[in-house]
C-alpha positions as CSV (number, residue, x, y, z in Angstrom):
1,M,0.0,0.0,0.0
2,N,1.1,3.5,-0.7
3,K,2.2,4.9,2.6
4,S,2.2,8.4,1.4
5,N,-1.5,8.5,0.7
6,R,-2.6,11.7,2.4
7,L,-6.3,10.6,2.8
8,L,-5.4,7.4,4.5
9,T,-2.8,9.1,6.7
10,A,-5.4,11.8,7.6
11,Y,-8.0,9.2,8.4
12,R,-5.6,7.2,10.6
13,V,-4.3,10.3,12.5
14,L,-7.8,11.7,13.0
15,A,-9.1,8.3,14.2
16,Y,-6.5,8.2,16.9
17,V,-6.8,11.9,17.8
18,T,-10.6,11.5,18.1
19,G,-10.3,8.4,20.2
20,V,-7.7,9.8,22.6
21,G,-9.6,13.1,22.7
22,L,-12.8,11.3,23.7
23,L,-11.0,9.3,26.4
24,L,-9.5,12.5,27.8
25,L,-12.9,14.2,27.7
26,C,-14.5,11.3,29.6
27,A,-11.7,11.4,32.1
28,S,-12.0,15.2,32.6
29,C,-15.8,14.9,33.0
30,I,-15.2,12.2,35.7
31,A,-12.7,14.5,37.4
32,W,-15.0,17.5,37.2
33,Y,-18.2,15.8,38.4
34,G,-16.6,13.2,40.7
35,F,-13.7,15.1,42.3
36,G,-14.6,18.8,41.8
37,V,-11.7,19.6,39.5
38,A,-12.0,22.8,37.5
39,Q,-14.4,22.8,34.6
40,I,-11.8,24.4,32.3
41,A,-10.3,21.0,31.4
42,V,-13.7,19.8,30.1
43,A,-14.1,23.0,28.1
44,I,-10.6,22.8,26.5
45,V,-10.6,19.0,25.8
46,G,-14.2,19.2,24.7
47,T,-13.5,21.9,22.1
48,I,-10.4,20.1,20.8
49,H,-12.2,16.8,20.5
50,G,-15.2,18.5,18.8
51,W,-13.1,20.1,16.1
52,A,-11.1,16.9,15.7
53,F,-14.3,14.9,15.4
54,M,-15.7,17.2,12.7
55,A,-12.5,16.7,10.7
56,Y,-12.8,13.0,11.3
57,V,-16.3,13.0,9.9
58,V,-15.3,14.8,6.7
59,V,-12.2,12.5,6.2
60,A,-14.1,9.3,6.9
61,F,-16.9,10.3,4.6
62,T,-14.5,11.2,1.8
63,L,-12.6,7.9,2.3
64,G,-15.9,6.0,2.3
65,N,-16.9,7.7,-1.0
66,K,-13.6,6.9,-2.6
67,M,-13.7,3.3,-1.5
68,G,-17.3,2.8,-2.6
69,W,-18.6,1.9,0.8
70,P,-22.4,1.7,1.4
71,I,-24.0,4.3,3.5
72,G,-24.4,2.0,6.5
73,R,-20.6,1.3,6.6
74,M,-19.8,5.0,6.4
75,V,-22.3,5.7,9.3
76,F,-20.7,2.9,11.4
77,V,-17.2,4.3,10.8
78,I,-18.3,7.9,11.5
79,L,-20.2,6.9,14.7
80,A,-17.2,5.0,15.9
81,G,-15.7,8.4,16.9
82,T,-18.5,8.9,19.4
83,I,-17.9,5.8,21.6
84,P,-14.7,5.6,23.6
85,T,-12.1,3.3,22.1
86,C,-14.3,2.4,19.1
87,S,-12.4,4.7,16.7
88,F,-9.3,2.6,17.3
89,I,-11.2,-0.6,16.5
90,A,-12.8,0.9,13.4
91,E,-9.5,2.2,12.2
92,R,-8.0,-1.3,12.4
93,K,-10.9,-2.8,10.5
94,V,-10.8,-0.1,7.8
95,M,-7.1,-0.6,7.3
96,E,-7.5,-4.4,7.1
97,E,-10.2,-4.0,4.5
98,I,-8.2,-1.6,2.5
99,R,-5.1,-3.8,2.6
100,A,-7.2,-6.8,1.5
101,Q,-8.8,-4.8,-1.4
102,T,-5.4,-3.6,-2.6
103,A,-3.9,-7.1,-2.4
104,D,-6.8,-8.5,-4.4
105,A,-6.6,-5.7,-7.0
106,G,-2.9,-6.0,-7.2
107,T,-2.5,-2.2,-7.1
108,E,-0.5,0.1,-4.8
109,S,-3.6,2.0,-3.6
110,L,-7.2,2.1,-4.4
111,V,-7.6,5.5,-2.8
112,Q,-6.1,8.3,-4.9
113,V,-5.9,11.8,-3.6
């Protein structure tokens, strides 16, 4: 697979950023509600996660269109960014599928940017 593919790289990075951001947001909410830690952590982490998630939605939708996924698959991949740790799992499954498709097609990359 072409490792320099910008769309795949963006998807993988945003999947991890979204997943880590959501875990941090959950942890900061627990710290705020459970231990009375300042609310500023929730506001900062929530804003960063929100922007990262919006970018993740756009990139995952674009990747899904280029790969020819059905709408249900795209919705699953996009919603994976809303459940803690699911974006990591979805990223692995997407990359396995792309590797299998590229191996079957005998091409360097099915996704062209």
